[in-house]
Backbone as JSON Lines, residues from 0, in Angstrom:
{"i":0,"aa":"R","n":[1.79,-1.96,8.41],"ca":[1.29,-0.6,8.3],"c":[2.13,0.2,7.3]}
{"i":1,"aa":"L","n":[3.44,0.05,7.32],"ca":[4.27,0.77,6.35],"c":[3.93,0.39,4.91]}
{"i":2,"aa":"D","n":[3.57,-0.86,4.71],"ca":[3.21,-1.32,3.37],"c":[2.05,-0.51,2.8]}
{"i":3,"aa":"A","n":[1.09,-0.1,3.65],"ca":[-0.06,0.67,3.2],"c":[0.34,2.05,2.69]}
{"i":4,"aa":"L","n":[1.49,2.56,3.14],"ca":[1.95,3.88,2.73],"c":[2.87,3.83,1.51]}
{"i":5,"aa":"S","n":[3.2,2.67,1.05],"ca":[4.07,2.52,-0.11],"c":[3.44,3.21,-1.32]}
{"i":6,"aa":"P","n":[4.23,3.93,-2.11],"ca":[3.68,4.57,-3.31],"c":[2.97,3.59,-4.23]}
{"i":7,"aa":"L","n":[3.48,2.36,-4.33],"ca":[2.83,1.38,-5.19],"c":[1.47,0.97,-4.64]}
{"i":8,"aa":"R","n":[1.31,0.89,-3.33],"ca":[0.02,0.58,-2.73],"c":[-0.97,1.73,-2.95]}
{"i":9,"aa":"V","n":[-0.47,2.95,-2.92],"ca":[-1.33,4.11,-3.18],"c":[-1.86,4.04,-4.61]}
{"i":10,"aa":"L","n":[-1.02,3.64,-5.56],"ca":[-1.45,3.5,-6.95],"c":[-2.55,2.45,-7.07]}
{"i":11,"aa":"E","n":[-2.48,1.39,-6.28],"ca":[-3.51,0.35,-6.3],"c":[-4.87,0.91,-5.95]}
{"i":12,"aa":"R","n":[-4.9,1.98,-5.16],"ca":[-6.18,2.57,-4.73],"c":[-6.73,3.55,-5.76]}
{"i":13,"aa":"G","n":[-6.07,3.68,-6.92],"ca":[-6.62,4.53,-7.97],"c":[-5.92,5.85,-8.17]}
{"i":14,"aa":"Y","n":[-4.89,6.11,-7.42],"ca":[-4.14,7.34,-7.59],"c":[-3.1,7.17,-8.71]}
{"i":15,"aa":"A","n":[-2.55,8.27,-9.17],"ca":[-1.52,8.26,-10.21],"c":[-0.42,9.23,-9.8]}
{"i":16,"aa":"I","n":[0.75,9.04,-10.38],"ca":[1.88,9.95,-10.15],"c":[2.29,10.5,-11.51]}
{"i":17,"aa":"A","n":[2.32,11.82,-11.63],"ca":[2.72,12.45,-12.88],"c":[4.17,12.91,-12.76]}
{"i":18,"aa":"F","n":[4.95,12.66,-13.83],"ca":[6.36,13.03,-13.86],"c":[6.61,14.0,-15.01]}
{"i":19,"aa":"D","n":[7.47,14.99,-14.79],"ca":[7.82,15.9,-15.88],"c":[8.85,15.25,-16.8]}
{"i":20,"aa":"A","n":[9.31,15.98,-17.79],"ca":[10.23,15.43,-18.79],"c":[11.57,15.01,-18.18]}
{"i":21,"aa":"D","n":[11.91,15.58,-17.02],"ca":[13.16,15.22,-16.34],"c":[12.98,14.07,-15.35]}
{"i":22,"aa":"G","n":[11.75,13.53,-15.26],"ca":[11.49,12.41,-14.37],"c":[11.16,12.8,-12.95]}
{"i":23,"aa":"R","n":[10.95,14.08,-12.69],"ca":[10.59,14.54,-11.34],"c":[9.08,14.44,-11.14]}
{"i":24,"aa":"A","n":[8.67,13.94,-10.0],"ca":[7.24,13.86,-9.67],"c":[6.69,15.27,-9.5]}
{"i":25,"aa":"L","n":[5.53,15.51,-10.09],"ca":[4.89,16.83,-10.0],"c":[4.04,16.92,-8.75]}
{"i":26,"aa":"R","n":[4.1,18.08,-8.12],"ca":[3.29,18.31,-6.93],"c":[2.37,19.51,-7.1]}
{"i":27,"aa":"D","n":[2.59,20.31,-8.16],"ca":[1.85,21.56,-8.32],"c":[1.62,21.8,-9.8]}
{"i":28,"aa":"A","n":[0.41,22.2,-10.16],"ca":[0.09,22.46,-11.56],"c":[0.97,23.56,-12.15]}
{"i":29,"aa":"G","n":[1.46,24.46,-11.31],"ca":[2.31,25.54,-11.77],"c":[3.69,25.1,-12.22]}
{"i":30,"aa":"E","n":[4.03,23.83,-12.02],"ca":[5.34,23.32,-12.42],"c":[5.41,22.99,-13.9]}
{"i":31,"aa":"V","n":[4.28,23.04,-14.6],"ca":[4.26,22.7,-16.02],"c":[3.59,23.82,-16.81]}
{"i":32,"aa":"S","n":[3.8,23.79,-18.11],"ca":[3.21,24.78,-19.02],"c":[2.55,24.06,-20.18]}
{"i":33,"aa":"R","n":[1.69,24.77,-20.87],"ca":[1.04,24.22,-22.05],"c":[2.09,23.68,-23.01]}
{"i":34,"aa":"G","n":[1.88,22.47,-23.51],"ca":[2.8,21.84,-24.44],"c":[3.81,20.91,-23.8]}
{"i":35,"aa":"D","n":[3.99,20.98,-22.48],"ca":[4.94,20.09,-21.81],"c":[4.49,18.63,-21.91]}
{"i":36,"aa":"A","n":[5.47,17.76,-22.0],"ca":[5.19,16.32,-22.03],"c":[5.26,15.77,-20.62]}
{"i":37,"aa":"L","n":[4.36,14.85,-20.29],"ca":[4.34,14.2,-18.98],"c":[4.3,12.7,-19.16]}
{"i":38,"aa":"R","n":[4.74,12.03,-18.11],"ca":[4.58,10.59,-18.01],"c":[3.74,10.36,-16.76]}
{"i":39,"aa":"V","n":[2.68,9.57,-16.87],"ca":[1.78,9.33,-15.75],"c":[1.85,7.86,-15.38]}
{"i":40,"aa":"R","n":[2.24,7.59,-14.14],"ca":[2.38,6.21,-13.65],"c":[1.09,5.81,-12.97]}
{"i":41,"aa":"L","n":[0.51,4.71,-13.42],"ca":[-0.7,4.15,-12.84],"c":[-0.35,2.85,-12.13]}
{"i":42,"aa":"H","n":[-1.33,2.24,-11.48],"ca":[-1.07,0.95,-10.84],"c":[-0.6,-0.06,-11.87]}
{"i":43,"aa":"R","n":[-1.23,-0.07,-13.02],"ca":[-0.83,-0.98,-14.1],"c":[-0.5,-0.16,-15.34]}
{"i":44,"aa":"G","n":[0.74,0.17,-15.52],"ca":[1.19,0.83,-16.73],"c":[1.43,2.32,-16.58]}
{"i":45,"aa":"E","n":[1.78,2.91,-17.69],"ca":[2.08,4.34,-17.75],"c":[1.38,4.94,-18.95]}
{"i":46,"aa":"L","n":[1.17,6.24,-18.88],"ca":[0.6,7.02,-19.96],"c":[1.56,8.13,-20.34]}
{"i":47,"aa":"S","n":[1.56,8.5,-21.6],"ca":[2.27,9.7,-22.05],"c":[1.2,10.74,-22.32]}
{"i":48,"aa":"A","n":[1.44,11.95,-21.88],"ca":[0.45,13.02,-22.03],"c":[1.14,14.33,-22.39]}
{"i":49,"aa":"T","n":[0.39,15.21,-23.02],"ca":[0.84,16.56,-23.33],"c":[-0.12,17.54,-22.67]}
{"i":50,"aa":"I","n":[0.41,18.53,-21.99],"ca":[-0.41,19.51,-21.29],"c":[-1.12,20.41,-22.3]}
{"i":51,"aa":"T","n":[-2.44,20.51,-22.18],"ca":[-3.22,21.41,-23.03],"c":[-3.7,22.63,-22.26]}
{"i":52,"aa":"D","n":[-3.92,22.49,-20.96],"ca":[-4.35,23.58,-20.1],"c":[-3.71,23.41,-18.73]}
{"i":53,"aa":"V","n":[-3.46,24.53,-18.07],"ca":[-2.94,24.51,-16.7],"c":[-3.87,25.37,-15.86]}
{"i":54,"aa":"H","n":[-4.38,24.81,-14.79],"ca":[-5.27,25.53,-13.88],"c":[-4.68,25.44,-12.49]}
{"i":55,"aa":"T","n":[-4.21,26.55,-11.96],"ca":[-3.7,26.58,-10.6],"c":[-4.83,27.03,-9.68]}
{"i":56,"aa":"D","n":[-4.73,26.71,-8.42],"ca":[-5.74,27.05,-7.44],"c":[-5.26,28.22,-6.6]}
{"i":57,"aa":"P","n":[-5.82,29.43,-6.82],"ca":[-5.35,30.59,-6.07],"c":[-5.59,30.47,-4.57]}
{"i":58,"aa":"H","n":[-6.48,29.56,-4.16],"ca":[-6.73,29.38,-2.73],"c":[-5.6,28.62,-2.05]}
{"i":59,"aa":"T","n":[-4.86,27.83,-2.81],"ca":[-3.75,27.08,-2.22],"c":[-2.41,27.64,-2.61]}
{"i":60,"aa":"D","n":[-2.37,28.56,-3.57],"ca":[-1.12,29.17,-4.02],"c":[-1.26,30.69,-3.96]}
{"i":61,"aa":"P","n":[-0.85,31.29,-2.84],"ca":[-1.03,32.74,-2.68],"c":[-0.22,33.57,-3.67]}
{"i":62,"aa":"H","n":[0.74,32.96,-4.36],"ca":[1.56,33.69,-5.31],"c":[0.97,33.69,-6.71]}
{"i":63,"aa":"T","n":[-0.15,33.02,-6.91],"ca":[-0.77,32.93,-8.22],"c":[-1.81,34.02,-8.36]}
{"i":64,"aa":"D","n":[-1.62,34.89,-9.31],"ca":[-2.57,35.94,-9.64],"c":[-2.91,35.75,-11.11]}
{"i":65,"aa":"P","n":[-4.2,35.54,-11.46],"ca":[-4.54,35.27,-12.85],"c":[-4.16,36.4,-13.8]}
{"i":66,"aa":"H","n":[-3.89,37.59,-13.28],"ca":[-3.53,38.72,-14.14],"c":[-2.03,38.86,-14.34]}
{"i":67,"aa":"T","n":[-1.25,38.32,-13.39],"ca":[0.2,38.47,-13.48],"c":[0.94,37.15,-13.35]}
{"i":68,"aa":"G","n":[0.23,36.05,-13.1],"ca":[0.85,34.75,-12.87],"c":[1.54,34.19,-14.1]}
{"i":69,"aa":"P","n":[2.08,32.98,-14.0],"ca":[2.89,32.41,-15.08],"c":[2.11,32.15,-16.36]}
{"i":70,"aa":"H","n":[0.77,32.12,-16.3],"ca":[-0.03,31.83,-17.49],"c":[-0.94,33.0,-17.84]}
{"i":71,"aa":"A","n":[-0.58,34.21,-17.4],"ca":[-1.42,35.38,-17.63],"c":[-1.57,35.71,-19.11]}
{"i":72,"aa":"D","n":[-0.58,35.34,-19.91],"ca":[-0.64,35.65,-21.34],"c":[-1.48,34.65,-22.13]}
{"i":73,"aa":"E","n":[-1.96,33.59,-21.48],"ca":[-2.75,32.58,-22.17],"c":[-4.21,32.96,-22.17]}
{"i":74,"aa":"A","n":[-4.89,32.71,-23.27],"ca":[-6.32,33.0,-23.37],"c":[-7.1,32.11,-22.42]}
{"i":75,"aa":"P","n":[-8.11,32.65,-21.76],"ca":[-8.95,31.81,-20.9],"c":[-9.63,30.71,-21.7]}
{"i":76,"aa":"R","n":[-10.0,29.66,-21.02],"ca":[-10.7,28.54,-21.67],"c":[-11.9,29.04,-22.43]}
{"i":77,"aa":"G","n":[-12.13,28.53,-23.61],"ca":[-13.28,28.92,-24.41],"c":[-13.03,30.14,-25.27]}
{"i":78,"aa":"E","n":[-11.89,30.8,-25.1],"ca":[-11.58,32.0,-25.88],"c":[-10.39,31.78,-26.81]}
{"i":79,"aa":"R","n":[-10.09,30.52,-27.11],"ca":[-8.96,30.22,-27.96],"c":[-9.39,30.13,-29.39]}
């Protein structure tokens, strides 16, 4: 049963783990900004990615306000 909870077994089921530039696993979209580099670990291999957009979920993050939050100065999608 513990084997089923292993992070590597989770990757086998199609999930991925994203890491920031310092190698920390990301848990929240608010932890990164446009232009940040990421490493994404898949079941077979890794990807390098650069953040182009960040979308936080105000329903799960009560501290995120689109008018005053960390990305308030960024143009909304489609207005760039």
